[in-house]
All heavy atoms as a GROMACS GRO file, in nm:
protein
  606
    1MET      N    1   4.435   4.470   3.131
    1MET     CA    2   4.343   4.362   3.101
    1MET      C    3   4.330   4.274   3.225
    1MET      O    4   4.428   4.244   3.290
    1MET     CB    5   4.395   4.281   2.982
    1MET     CG    6   4.306   4.166   2.948
    1MET     SD    7   4.309   4.121   2.776
    1MET     CE    8   4.433   3.996   2.775
    2THR      N    9   4.207   4.234   3.255
    2THR     CA   10   4.179   4.150   3.371
    2THR      C   11   4.160   4.007   3.325
    2THR      O   12   4.096   3.982   3.223
    2THR     CB   13   4.052   4.200   3.441
    2THR    OG1   14   4.070   4.337   3.475
    2THR    CG2   15   4.023   4.122   3.566
    3THR      N   16   4.214   3.912   3.400
    3THR     CA   17   4.202   3.771   3.363
    3THR      C   18   4.139   3.692   3.477
    3THR      O   19   4.135   3.738   3.591
    3THR     CB   20   4.340   3.709   3.330
    3THR    OG1   21   4.422   3.716   3.446
    3THR    CG2   22   4.406   3.781   3.214
    4ALA      N   23   4.090   3.573   3.444
    4ALA     CA   24   4.036   3.479   3.542
    4ALA      C   25   4.080   3.340   3.502
    4ALA      O   26   4.110   3.314   3.385
    4ALA     CB   27   3.884   3.488   3.546
    5THR      N   28   4.085   3.250   3.597
    5THR     CA   29   4.126   3.112   3.572
    5THR      C   30   4.005   3.021   3.580
    5THR      O   31   3.921   3.035   3.669
    5THR     CB   32   4.230   3.069   3.678
    5THR    OG1   33   4.341   3.159   3.671
    5THR    CG2   34   4.279   2.928   3.652
    6VAL      N   35   3.996   2.926   3.487
    6VAL     CA   36   3.888   2.829   3.486
    6VAL      C   37   3.924   2.716   3.581
    6VAL      O   38   4.033   2.659   3.572
    6VAL     CB   39   3.864   2.774   3.343
    6VAL    CG1   40   3.752   2.672   3.343
    6VAL    CG2   41   3.836   2.886   3.245
    7SER      N   42   3.831   2.682   3.672
    7SER     CA   43   3.856   2.574   3.767
    7SER      C   44   3.835   2.439   3.700
    7SER      O   45   3.787   2.430   3.587
    7SER     CB   46   3.762   2.588   3.888
    7SER     OG   47   3.630   2.548   3.851
    8SER      N   48   3.866   2.332   3.772
    8SER     CA   49   3.846   2.197   3.718
    8SER      C   50   3.699   2.166   3.694
    8SER      O   51   3.665   2.078   3.616
    8SER     CB   52   3.906   2.094   3.814
    8SER     OG   53   3.841   2.101   3.940
    9LYS      N   54   3.608   2.243   3.758
    9LYS     CA   55   3.465   2.226   3.738
    9LYS      C   56   3.412   2.317   3.628
    9LYS      O   57   3.292   2.326   3.605
    9LYS     CB   58   3.389   2.254   3.868
    9LYS     CG   59   3.416   2.156   3.978
    9LYS     CD   60   3.333   2.190   4.099
    9LYS     CE   61   3.355   2.090   4.211
    9LYS     NZ   62   3.270   2.120   4.326
   10GLY      N   63   3.500   2.392   3.560
   10GLY     CA   64   3.458   2.481   3.453
   10GLY      C   65   3.405   2.614   3.504
   10GLY      O   66   3.340   2.688   3.431
   11GLN      N   67   3.435   2.648   3.627
   11GLN     CA   68   3.386   2.772   3.687
   11GLN      C   69   3.495   2.879   3.684
   11GLN      O   70   3.615   2.847   3.687
   11GLN     CB   71   3.342   2.748   3.830
   11GLN     CG   72   3.231   2.647   3.843
   11GLN     CD   73   3.203   2.609   3.988
   11GLN    OE1   74   3.291   2.616   4.073
   11GLN    NE2   75   3.079   2.571   4.015
   12ILE      N   76   3.450   3.004   3.680
   12ILE     CA   77   3.544   3.116   3.692
   12ILE      C   78   3.493   3.212   3.798
   12ILE      O   79   3.372   3.218   3.825
   12ILE     CB   80   3.563   3.193   3.560
   12ILE    CG1   81   3.432   3.255   3.511
   12ILE    CG2   82   3.625   3.106   3.453
   12ILE    CD1   83   3.448   3.352   3.396
   13THR      N   84   3.583   3.286   3.857
   13THR     CA   85   3.546   3.393   3.948
   13THR      C   86   3.566   3.522   3.871
   13THR      O   87   3.675   3.550   3.822
   13THR     CB   88   3.635   3.391   4.074
   13THR    OG1   89   3.616   3.267   4.142
   13THR    CG2   90   3.601   3.506   4.167
   14ILE      N   91   3.460   3.601   3.860
   14ILE     CA   92   3.469   3.728   3.789
   14ILE      C   93   3.543   3.825   3.880
   14ILE      O   94   3.502   3.847   3.995
   14ILE     CB   95   3.329   3.782   3.754
   14ILE    CG1   96   3.253   3.680   3.667
   14ILE    CG2   97   3.340   3.916   3.683
   14ILE    CD1   98   3.107   3.714   3.646
   15PRO      N   99   3.650   3.884   3.832
   15PRO     CA  100   3.728   3.976   3.917
   15PRO      C  101   3.642   4.091   3.969
   15PRO      O  102   3.548   4.136   3.903
   15PRO     CB  103   3.837   4.027   3.822
   15PRO     CG  104   3.850   3.918   3.719
   15PRO     CD  105   3.711   3.865   3.701
   16ALA      N  106   3.677   4.141   4.088
   16ALA     CA  107   3.598   4.245   4.156
   16ALA      C  108   3.579   4.368   4.069
   16ALA      O  109   3.468   4.423   4.063
   16ALA     CB  110   3.666   4.282   4.288
   17GLU      N  111   3.681   4.413   4.000
   17GLU     CA  112   3.667   4.536   3.920
   17GLU      C  113   3.570   4.516   3.804
   17GLU      O  114   3.497   4.608   3.766
   17GLU     CB  115   3.801   4.586   3.869
   17GLU     CG  116   3.870   4.495   3.770
   17GLU     CD  117   4.008   4.546   3.731
   17GLU    OE1  118   4.096   4.554   3.820
   17GLU    OE2  119   4.028   4.577   3.612
   18VAL      N  120   3.561   4.394   3.751
   18VAL     CA  121   3.466   4.365   3.643
   18VAL      C  122   3.324   4.359   3.700
   18VAL      O  123   3.230   4.414   3.643
   18VAL     CB  124   3.501   4.233   3.571
   18VAL    CG1  125   3.396   4.197   3.467
   18VAL    CG2  126   3.640   4.244   3.507
   19ARG      N  127   3.307   4.294   3.816
   19ARG     CA  128   3.176   4.289   3.882
   19ARG      C  129   3.125   4.429   3.913
   19ARG      O  130   3.008   4.461   3.893
   19ARG     CB  131   3.182   4.206   4.011
   19ARG     CG  132   3.204   4.058   3.988
   19ARG     CD  133   3.180   3.976   4.114
   19ARG     NE  134   3.243   4.028   4.233
   19ARG     CZ  135   3.363   3.993   4.278
   19ARG    NH1  136   3.434   3.904   4.212
   19ARG    NH2  137   3.412   4.044   4.389
   20GLN      N  138   3.214   4.515   3.960
   20GLN     CA  139   3.175   4.652   3.993
   20GLN      C  140   3.134   4.728   3.867
   20GLN      O  141   3.035   4.800   3.867
   20GLN     CB  142   3.290   4.724   4.064
   20GLN     CG  143   3.314   4.670   4.203
   20GLN     CD  144   3.445   4.720   4.264
   20GLN    OE1  145   3.523   4.788   4.200
   20GLN    NE2  146   3.469   4.681   4.389
   21ALA      N  147   3.209   4.711   3.759
   21ALA     CA  148   3.178   4.781   3.634
   21ALA      C  149   3.045   4.735   3.576
   21ALA      O  150   2.971   4.814   3.516
   21ALA     CB  151   3.291   4.760   3.533
   22LEU      N  152   3.013   4.605   3.593
   22LEU     CA  153   2.887   4.550   3.541
   22LEU      C  154   2.771   4.566   3.640
   22LEU      O  155   2.657   4.534   3.606
   22LEU     CB  156   2.904   4.401   3.508
   22LEU     CG  157   2.994   4.367   3.391
   22LEU    CD1  158   3.014   4.216   3.382
   22LEU    CD2  159   2.934   4.420   3.262
   23HIS      N  160   2.802   4.609   3.761
   23HIS     CA  161   2.700   4.622   3.867
   23HIS      C  162   2.634   4.488   3.896
   23HIS      O  163   2.512   4.479   3.906
   23HIS     CB  164   2.595   4.728   3.832
   23HIS     CG  165   2.654   4.862   3.802
   23HIS    ND1  166   2.710   4.942   3.900
   23HIS    CD2  167   2.669   4.929   3.686
   23HIS    CE1  168   2.755   5.052   3.845
   23HIS    NE2  169   2.732   5.048   3.714
   24VAL      N  170   2.714   4.382   3.906
   24VAL     CA  171   2.661   4.251   3.942
   24VAL      C  172   2.715   4.211   4.077
   24VAL      O  173   2.824   4.251   4.118
   24VAL     CB  174   2.695   4.142   3.836
   24VAL    CG1  175   2.627   4.171   3.705
   24VAL    CG2  176   2.844   4.127   3.817
   25ASP      N  177   2.635   4.130   4.145
   25ASP     CA  178   2.670   4.084   4.279
   25ASP      C  179   2.636   3.935   4.288
   25ASP      O  180   2.580   3.878   4.194
   25ASP     CB  181   2.592   4.164   4.383
   25ASP     CG  182   2.659   4.166   4.520
   25ASP    OD1  183   2.763   4.099   4.537
   25ASP    OD2  184   2.607   4.234   4.609
   26ALA      N  185   2.663   3.875   4.401
   26ALA     CA  186   2.634   3.733   4.422
   26ALA      C  187   2.488   3.705   4.390
   26ALA      O  188   2.399   3.778   4.432
   26ALA     CB  189   2.666   3.694   4.566
   27GLY      N  190   2.463   3.601   4.312
   27GLY     CA  191   2.327   3.561   4.277
   27GLY      C  192   2.276   3.624   4.148
   27GLY      O  193   2.176   3.579   4.093
   28ASP      N  194   2.342   3.729   4.098
   28ASP     CA  195   2.301   3.790   3.972
   28ASP      C  196   2.341   3.699   3.856
   28ASP      O  197   2.432   3.617   3.867
   28ASP     CB  198   2.366   3.927   3.952
   28ASP     CG  199   2.310   4.033   4.045
   28ASP    OD1  200   2.200   4.011   4.100
   28ASP    OD2  201   2.376   4.136   4.062
   29ARG      N  202   2.272   3.716   3.744
   29ARG     CA  203   2.301   3.635   3.625
   29ARG      C  204   2.378   3.718   3.524
   29ARG      O  205   2.363   3.840   3.517
   29ARG     CB  206   2.171   3.585   3.564
   29ARG     CG  207   2.092   3.494   3.659
   29ARG     CD  208   1.968   3.439   3.596
   29ARG     NE  209   1.995   3.354   3.482
   29ARG     CZ  210   2.030   3.226   3.487
   29ARG    NH1  211   2.043   3.168   3.603
   29ARG    NH2  212   2.049   3.156   3.378
   30VAL      N  213   2.463   3.650   3.449
   30VAL     CA  214   2.535   3.712   3.338
   30VAL      C  215   2.514   3.625   3.215
   30VAL      O  216   2.487   3.506   3.224
   30VAL     CB  217   2.686   3.729   3.368
   30VAL    CG1  218   2.709   3.824   3.483
   30VAL    CG2  219   2.752   3.596   3.395
   31GLU      N  220   2.524   3.688   3.099
   31GLU     CA  221   2.510   3.615   2.973
   31GLU      C  222   2.642   3.622   2.898
   31GLU      O  223   2.712   3.723   2.902
   31GLU     CB  224   2.401   3.679   2.887
   31GLU     CG  225   2.263   3.671   2.947
   31GLU     CD  226   2.159   3.743   2.862
   31GLU    OE1  227   2.194   3.800   2.758
   31GLU    OE2  228   2.043   3.741   2.902
   32PHE      N  229   2.674   3.514   2.828
   32PHE     CA  230   2.790   3.510   2.741
   32PHE      C  231   2.736   3.511   2.598
   32PHE      O  232   2.667   3.417   2.558
   32PHE     CB  233   2.874   3.384   2.766
   32PHE     CG  234   2.936   3.381   2.903
   32PHE    CD1  235   2.868   3.327   3.011
   32PHE    CD2  236   3.062   3.434   2.924
   32PHE    CE1  237   2.925   3.324   3.137
   32PHE    CE2  238   3.120   3.432   3.050
   32PHE     CZ  239   3.051   3.377   3.157
   33VAL      N  240   2.764   3.616   2.524
   33VAL     CA  241   2.712   3.632   2.389
   33VAL      C  242   2.828   3.622   2.291
   33VAL      O  243   2.925   3.699   2.301
   33VAL     CB  244   2.640   3.768   2.374
   33VAL    CG1  245   2.588   3.785   2.233
   33VAL    CG2  246   2.527   3.780   2.475
   34GLN      N  247   2.817   3.527   2.197
   34GLN     CA  248   2.923   3.512   2.098
   34GLN      C  249   2.911   3.623   1.993
   34GLN      O  250   2.809   3.637   1.928
   34GLN     CB  251   2.916   3.375   2.030
   34GLN     CG  252   3.033   3.350   1.939
   34GLN     CD  253   3.039   3.207   1.889
   34GLN    OE1  254   2.943   3.132   1.899
   34GLN    NE2  255   3.153   3.170   1.835
   35VAL      N  256   3.016   3.702   1.979
   35VAL     CA  257   3.015   3.812   1.883
   35VAL      C  258   3.086   3.774   1.754
   35VAL      O  259   3.064   3.835   1.650
   35VAL     CB  260   3.076   3.941   1.942
   35VAL    CG1  261   2.986   3.996   2.051
   35VAL    CG2  262   3.215   3.918   1.994
   36GLU      N  263   3.170   3.673   1.761
   36GLU     CA  264   3.236   3.613   1.644
   36GLU      C  265   3.301   3.485   1.694
   36GLU      O  266   3.315   3.466   1.814
   36GLU     CB  267   3.339   3.709   1.582
   36GLU     CG  268   3.453   3.747   1.674
   36GLU     CD  269   3.549   3.848   1.611
   36GLU    OE1  270   3.503   3.958   1.576
   36GLU    OE2  271   3.667   3.815   1.596
   37PRO      N  272   3.339   3.396   1.605
   37PRO     CA  273   3.400   3.270   1.650
   37PRO      C  274   3.520   3.296   1.743
   37PRO      O  275   3.609   3.374   1.710
   37PRO     CB  276   3.443   3.202   1.521
   37PRO     CG  277   3.349   3.257   1.418
   37PRO     CD  278   3.325   3.400   1.459
   38GLY      N  279   3.514   3.236   1.861
   38GLY     CA  280   3.622   3.250   1.957
   38GLY      C  281   3.620   3.377   2.039
   38GLY      O  282   3.710   3.403   2.118
   39ARG      N  283   3.516   3.459   2.022
   39ARG     CA  284   3.507   3.585   2.097
   39ARG      C  285   3.367   3.602   2.156
   39ARG      O  286   3.268   3.591   2.085
   39ARG     CB  287   3.538   3.702   2.004
   39ARG     CG  288   3.542   3.835   2.074
   39ARG     CD  289   3.576   3.945   1.975
   39ARG     NE  290   3.559   4.072   2.037
   39ARG     CZ  291   3.657   4.156   2.067
   39ARG    NH1  292   3.780   4.121   2.038
   39ARG    NH2  293   3.633   4.270   2.124
   40PHE      N  294   3.363   3.628   2.287
   40PHE     CA  295   3.236   3.642   2.358
   40PHE      C  296   3.234   3.773   2.434
   40PHE      O  297   3.338   3.825   2.473
   40PHE     CB  298   3.217   3.527   2.458
   40PHE     CG  299   3.186   3.396   2.393
   40PHE    CD1  300   3.285   3.318   2.337
   40PHE    CD2  301   3.055   3.350   2.388
   40PHE    CE1  302   3.257   3.198   2.276
   40PHE    CE2  303   3.025   3.229   2.327
   40PHE     CZ  304   3.126   3.153   2.271
   41GLU      N  305   3.113   3.824   2.457
   41GLU     CA  306   3.092   3.939   2.544
   41GLU      C  307   3.021   3.889   2.669
   41GLU      O  308   2.932   3.804   2.661
   41GLU     CB  309   3.005   4.044   2.477
   41GLU     CG  310   3.075   4.124   2.372
   41GLU     CD  311   2.990   4.239   2.319
   41GLU    OE1  312   2.883   4.268   2.377
   41GLU    OE2  313   3.032   4.298   2.220
   42LEU      N  314   3.060   3.943   2.783
   42LEU     CA  315   2.996   3.912   2.910
   42LEU      C  316   2.900   4.026   2.940
   42LEU      O  317   2.941   4.141   2.949
   42LEU     CB  318   3.101   3.901   3.020
   42LEU     CG  319   3.051   3.882   3.162
   42LEU    CD1  320   2.988   3.746   3.179
   42LEU    CD2  321   3.166   3.899   3.260
   43ILE      N  322   2.772   3.994   2.951
   43ILE     CA  323   2.669   4.097   2.970
   43ILE      C  324   2.592   4.068   3.098
   43ILE      O  325   2.549   3.955   3.120
   43ILE     CB  326   2.573   4.100   2.850
   43ILE    CG1  327   2.651   4.131   2.722
   43ILE    CG2  328   2.461   4.200   2.872
   43ILE    CD1  329   2.569   4.118   2.596
   44ALA      N  330   2.574   4.170   3.180
   44ALA     CA  331   2.495   4.155   3.302
   44ALA      C  332   2.349   4.137   3.264
   44ALA      O  333   2.294   4.214   3.188
   44ALA     CB  334   2.511   4.278   3.391
   45ALA      N  335   2.286   4.032   3.315
   45ALA     CA  336   2.145   4.004   3.288
   45ALA      C  337   2.064   4.043   3.411
   45ALA      O  338   1.993   3.962   3.469
   45ALA     CB  339   2.126   3.856   3.254
   46THR      N  340   2.074   4.168   3.448
   46THR     CA  341   2.012   4.215   3.572
   46THR      C  342   1.893   4.305   3.547
   46THR      O  343   1.847   4.374   3.637
   46THR     CB  344   2.115   4.292   3.658
   46THR    OG1  345   2.168   4.400   3.579
   46THR    CG2  346   2.228   4.202   3.703
   47GLN      N  347   1.843   4.305   3.425
   47GLN     CA  348   1.730   4.392   3.391
   47GLN      C  349   1.605   4.347   3.466
   47GLN      O  350   1.575   4.228   3.476
   47GLN     CB  351   1.706   4.384   3.240
   47GLN     CG  352   1.611   4.486   3.186
   47GLN     CD  353   1.606   4.482   3.035
   47GLN    OE1  354   1.625   4.377   2.975
   47GLN    NE2  355   1.577   4.594   2.975
   48SER      N  356   1.531   4.442   3.518
   48SER     CA  357   1.409   4.412   3.592
   48SER      C  358   1.299   4.368   3.496
   48SER      O  359   1.289   4.417   3.384
   48SER     CB  360   1.363   4.537   3.666
   48SER     OG  361   1.232   4.520   3.714
   49ILE      N  362   1.215   4.278   3.541
   49ILE     CA  363   1.101   4.232   3.462
   49ILE      C  364   1.008   4.349   3.431
   49ILE      O  365   0.941   4.351   3.328
   49ILE     CB  366   1.027   4.117   3.534
   49ILE    CG1  367   0.925   4.049   3.443
   49ILE    CG2  368   0.957   4.168   3.658
   49ILE    CD1  369   0.986   3.964   3.337
   50LYS      N  370   1.007   4.448   3.517
   50LYS     CA  371   0.922   4.565   3.496
   50LYS      C  372   0.962   4.643   3.370
   50LYS      O  373   0.880   4.713   3.312
   50LYS     CB  374   0.925   4.657   3.617
   50LYS     CG  375   0.857   4.597   3.739
   50LYS     CD  376   0.862   4.691   3.857
   50LYS     CE  377   0.792   4.628   3.976
   50LYS     NZ  378   0.790   4.718   4.092
   51SER      N  379   1.087   4.628   3.328
   51SER     CA  380   1.132   4.700   3.209
   51SER      C  381   1.065   4.647   3.082
   51SER      O  382   1.069   4.713   2.978
   51SER     CB  383   1.284   4.691   3.195
   51SER     OG  384   1.322   4.559   3.166
   52LEU      N  385   1.002   4.530   3.089
   52LEU     CA  386   0.935   4.473   2.973
   52LEU      C  387   0.794   4.529   2.953
   52LEU      O  388   0.735   4.511   2.847
   52LEU     CB  389   0.926   4.320   2.988
   52LEU     CG  390   1.060   4.247   3.000
   52LEU    CD1  391   1.036   4.099   3.026
   52LEU    CD2  392   1.144   4.268   2.878
   53LYS      N  393   0.743   4.599   3.054
   53LYS     CA  394   0.608   4.654   3.046
   53LYS      C  395   0.594   4.744   2.923
   53LYS      O  396   0.676   4.830   2.898
   53LYS     CB  397   0.575   4.732   3.172
   53LYS     CG  398   0.433   4.787   3.173
   53LYS     CD  399   0.404   4.861   3.301
   53LYS     CE  400   0.261   4.914   3.297
   53LYS     NZ  401   0.227   4.985   3.418
   54GLY      N  402   0.488   4.719   2.848
   54GLY     CA  403   0.458   4.801   2.731
   54GLY      C  404   0.532   4.760   2.605
   54GLY      O  405   0.516   4.822   2.500
   55MET      N  406   0.611   4.655   2.612
   55MET     CA  407   0.690   4.613   2.497
   55MET      C  408   0.604   4.577   2.376
   55MET      O  409   0.642   4.602   2.262
   55MET     CB  410   0.777   4.493   2.536
   55MET     CG  411   0.861   4.439   2.421
   55MET     SD  412   0.958   4.297   2.471
   55MET     CE  413   1.098   4.381   2.544
   56PHE      N  414   0.487   4.523   2.398
   56PHE     CA  415   0.401   4.477   2.290
   56PHE      C  416   0.281   4.568   2.267
   56PHE      O  417   0.191   4.532   2.194
   56PHE     CB  418   0.354   4.333   2.315
   56PHE     CG  419   0.470   4.237   2.325
   56PHE    CD1  420   0.508   4.185   2.447
   56PHE    CD2  421   0.541   4.201   2.212
   56PHE    CE1  422   0.614   4.097   2.456
   56PHE    CE2  423   0.649   4.114   2.220
   56PHE     CZ  424   0.685   4.062   2.342
   57GLY      N  425   0.278   4.682   2.329
   57GLY     CA  426   0.165   4.773   2.312
   57GLY      C  427   0.044   4.728   2.390
   57GLY      O  428   0.046   4.632   2.466
   58ARG      N  429  -0.065   4.796   2.368
   58ARG     CA  430  -0.189   4.764   2.438
   58ARG      C  431  -0.255   4.643   2.373
   58ARG      O  432  -0.251   4.627   2.251
   58ARG     CB  433  -0.285   4.883   2.431
   58ARG     CG  434  -0.237   5.001   2.513
   58ARG     CD  435  -0.358   5.066   2.577
   58ARG     NE  436  -0.323   5.167   2.672
   58ARG     CZ  437  -0.310   5.145   2.802
   58ARG    NH1  438  -0.328   5.025   2.851
   58ARG    NH2  439  -0.280   5.243   2.884
   59PRO      N  440  -0.321   4.558   2.453
   59PRO     CA  441  -0.391   4.444   2.396
   59PRO      C  442  -0.509   4.490   2.310
   59PRO      O  443  -0.572   4.593   2.339
   59PRO     CB  444  -0.439   4.364   2.518
   59PRO     CG  445  -0.434   4.459   2.631
   59PRO     CD  446  -0.332   4.563   2.599
   60VAL      N  447  -0.538   4.413   2.205
   60VAL     CA  448  -0.650   4.446   2.117
   60VAL      C  449  -0.780   4.433   2.193
   60VAL      O  450  -0.871   4.514   2.177
   60VAL     CB  451  -0.649   4.353   1.993
   60VAL    CG1  452  -0.768   4.380   1.905
   60VAL    CG2  453  -0.520   4.373   1.916
   61ARG      N  454  -0.790   4.329   2.277
   61ARG     CA  455  -0.908   4.312   2.361
   61ARG      C  456  -0.865   4.247   2.490
   61ARG      O  457  -0.762   4.180   2.497
   61ARG     CB  458  -1.015   4.228   2.292
   61ARG     CG  459  -0.980   4.082   2.275
   61ARG     CD  460  -1.096   4.005   2.210
   61ARG     NE  461  -1.072   3.863   2.210
   61ARG     CZ  462  -1.112   3.778   2.304
   61ARG    NH1  463  -1.180   3.822   2.409
   61ARG    NH2  464  -1.086   3.650   2.297
   62THR      N  465  -0.945   4.266   2.593
   62THR     CA  466  -0.915   4.203   2.721
   62THR      C  467  -0.970   4.062   2.722
   62THR      O  468  -1.068   4.031   2.653
   62THR     CB  469  -0.975   4.283   2.838
   62THR    OG1  470  -1.115   4.293   2.820
   62THR    CG2  471  -0.914   4.422   2.846
   63VAL      N  472  -0.908   3.977   2.799
   63VAL     CA  473  -0.950   3.837   2.810
   63VAL      C  474  -0.980   3.810   2.956
   63VAL      O  475  -0.898   3.840   3.044
   63VAL     CB  476  -0.839   3.743   2.759
   63VAL    CG1  477  -0.882   3.598   2.770
   63VAL    CG2  478  -0.800   3.778   2.617
   64SER      N  479  -1.095   3.750   2.983
   64SER     CA  480  -1.132   3.719   3.121
   64SER      C  481  -1.059   3.594   3.169
   64SER      O  482  -1.009   3.514   3.089
   64SER     CB  483  -1.283   3.697   3.132
   64SER     OG  484  -1.319   3.576   3.068
   65ILE      N  485  -1.058   3.576   3.299
   65ILE     CA  486  -0.998   3.456   3.359
   65ILE      C  487  -1.071   3.332   3.308
   65ILE      O  488  -1.008   3.230   3.278
   65ILE     CB  489  -1.004   3.463   3.513
   65ILE    CG1  490  -0.921   3.580   3.565
   65ILE    CG2  491  -0.960   3.331   3.576
   65ILE    CD1  492  -0.773   3.569   3.540
   66GLU      N  493  -1.202   3.340   3.295
   66GLU     CA  494  -1.281   3.226   3.247
   66GLU      C  495  -1.238   3.188   3.104
   66GLU      O  496  -1.224   3.070   3.073
   66GLU     CB  497  -1.431   3.257   3.252
   66GLU     CG  498  -1.489   3.270   3.392
   66GLU     CD  499  -1.456   3.403   3.459
   66GLU    OE1  500  -1.425   3.502   3.388
   66GLU    OE2  501  -1.459   3.408   3.583
   67GLU      N  502  -1.217   3.289   3.019
   67GLU     CA  503  -1.173   3.261   2.881
   67GLU      C  504  -1.035   3.197   2.881
   67GLU      O  505  -1.008   3.105   2.803
   67GLU     CB  506  -1.170   3.390   2.799
   67GLU     CG  507  -1.307   3.445   2.764
   67GLU     CD  508  -1.297   3.578   2.694
   67GLU    OE1  509  -1.251   3.677   2.757
   67GLU    OE2  510  -1.334   3.582   2.574
   68MET      N  511  -0.948   3.246   2.967
   68MET     CA  512  -0.814   3.187   2.978
   68MET      C  513  -0.823   3.041   3.021
   68MET      O  514  -0.757   2.954   2.963
   68MET     CB  515  -0.729   3.265   3.078
   68MET     CG  516  -0.683   3.399   3.032
   68MET     SD  517  -0.576   3.470   3.159
   68MET     CE  518  -0.629   3.640   3.151
   69ASN      N  519  -0.904   3.014   3.123
   69ASN     CA  520  -0.919   2.877   3.173
   69ASN      C  521  -0.975   2.784   3.065
   69ASN      O  522  -0.932   2.670   3.051
   69ASN     CB  523  -1.006   2.874   3.298
   69ASN     CG  524  -0.935   2.930   3.419
   69ASN    OD1  525  -0.812   2.934   3.423
   69ASN    ND2  526  -1.010   2.977   3.517
   70ARG      N  527  -1.073   2.832   2.987
   70ARG     CA  528  -1.130   2.751   2.878
   70ARG      C  529  -1.023   2.721   2.772
   70ARG      O  530  -1.014   2.609   2.723
   70ARG     CB  531  -1.250   2.821   2.815
   70ARG     CG  532  -1.378   2.810   2.898
   70ARG     CD  533  -1.502   2.850   2.819
   70ARG     NE  534  -1.499   2.988   2.773
   70ARG     CZ  535  -1.543   3.093   2.844
   70ARG    NH1  536  -1.595   3.074   2.964
   70ARG    NH2  537  -1.537   3.214   2.795
   71ALA      N  538  -0.943   2.820   2.739
   71ALA     CA  539  -0.837   2.801   2.639
   71ALA      C  540  -0.734   2.700   2.689
   71ALA      O  541  -0.689   2.614   2.613
   71ALA     CB  542  -0.771   2.934   2.606
   72ILE      N  543  -0.697   2.710   2.816
   72ILE     CA  544  -0.600   2.617   2.874
   72ILE      C  545  -0.658   2.476   2.875
   72ILE      O  546  -0.590   2.379   2.839
   72ILE     CB  547  -0.562   2.661   3.016
   72ILE    CG1  548  -0.482   2.791   3.010
   72ILE    CG2  549  -0.484   2.551   3.090
   72ILE    CD1  550  -0.465   2.860   3.143
   73GLU      N  551  -0.782   2.464   2.914
   73GLU     CA  552  -0.849   2.333   2.918
   73GLU      C  553  -0.857   2.272   2.777
   73GLU      O  554  -0.828   2.155   2.757
   73GLU     CB  555  -0.989   2.348   2.976
   73GLU     CG  556  -1.061   2.216   2.995
   73GLU     CD  557  -1.200   2.236   3.055
   73GLU    OE1  558  -1.213   2.321   3.145
   73GLU    OE2  559  -1.293   2.165   3.012
   74ALA      N  560  -0.895   2.352   2.678
   74ALA     CA  561  -0.905   2.302   2.541
   74ALA      C  562  -0.769   2.258   2.488
   74ALA      O  563  -0.756   2.154   2.424
   74ALA     CB  564  -0.965   2.410   2.450
   75ARG      N  565  -0.668   2.336   2.516
   75ARG     CA  566  -0.532   2.302   2.470
   75ARG      C  567  -0.483   2.176   2.539
   75ARG      O  568  -0.419   2.092   2.477
   75ARG     CB  569  -0.440   2.421   2.497
   75ARG     CG  570  -0.299   2.399   2.457
   75ARG     CD  571  -0.286   2.404   2.307
   75ARG     NE  572  -0.144   2.394   2.276
   75ARG     CZ  573  -0.097   2.377   2.157
   75ARG    NH1  574  -0.178   2.370   2.055
   75ARG    NH2  575   0.031   2.366   2.137
   76GLY      N  576  -0.512   2.166   2.669
   76GLY     CA  577  -0.468   2.048   2.744
   76GLY      C  578  -0.534   1.920   2.697
   76GLY      O  579  -0.469   1.818   2.682
   77SER      N  580  -0.664   1.925   2.666
   77SER     CA  581  -0.733   1.805   2.619
   77SER      C  582  -0.691   1.768   2.478
   77SER      O  583  -0.690   1.650   2.441
   77SER     CB  584  -0.885   1.823   2.626
   77SER     OG  585  -0.925   1.928   2.538
   78ALA      N  586  -0.652   1.866   2.397
   78ALA     CA  587  -0.606   1.838   2.261
   78ALA      C  588  -0.469   1.772   2.260
   78ALA      O  589  -0.433   1.701   2.166
   78ALA     CB  590  -0.601   1.968   2.181
   79ALA      N  591  -0.390   1.792   2.365
   79ALA     CA  592  -0.256   1.737   2.371
   79ALA      C  593  -0.253   1.591   2.411
   79ALA      O  594  -0.155   1.521   2.392
   79ALA     CB  595  -0.171   1.818   2.471
   80ARG      N  596  -0.363   1.542   2.465
   80ARG     CA  597  -0.367   1.402   2.512
   80ARG      C  598  -0.386   1.306   2.402
   80ARG      O  599  -0.414   1.302   2.299
   80ARG     CB  600  -0.480   1.385   2.613
   80ARG     CG  601  -0.449   1.462   2.739
   80ARG     CD  602  -0.554   1.441   2.843
   80ARG     NE  603  -0.537   1.545   2.945
   80ARG     CZ  604  -0.635   1.606   3.004
   80ARG    NH1  605  -0.760   1.574   2.978
   80ARG    NH2  606  -0.611   1.696   3.094
   0.00000   0.00000   0.00000
């Protein structure tokens, strides 16, 4: 079992063997997911944005830039 120490600032250093197993490096993000009270999983959040492509299927209709701008303008004026 690998351990880490929490610093006075609440920071930890992820041990090298854990970083290697998760394929994370400096600047990468990790998530702490609570699986039950008092127990968390550390998950590498290194998925590419490109992996989201196609998640919602094809659009029902295409929207022009002009339509987008009108919708943004209408929403913005309604918020005031």
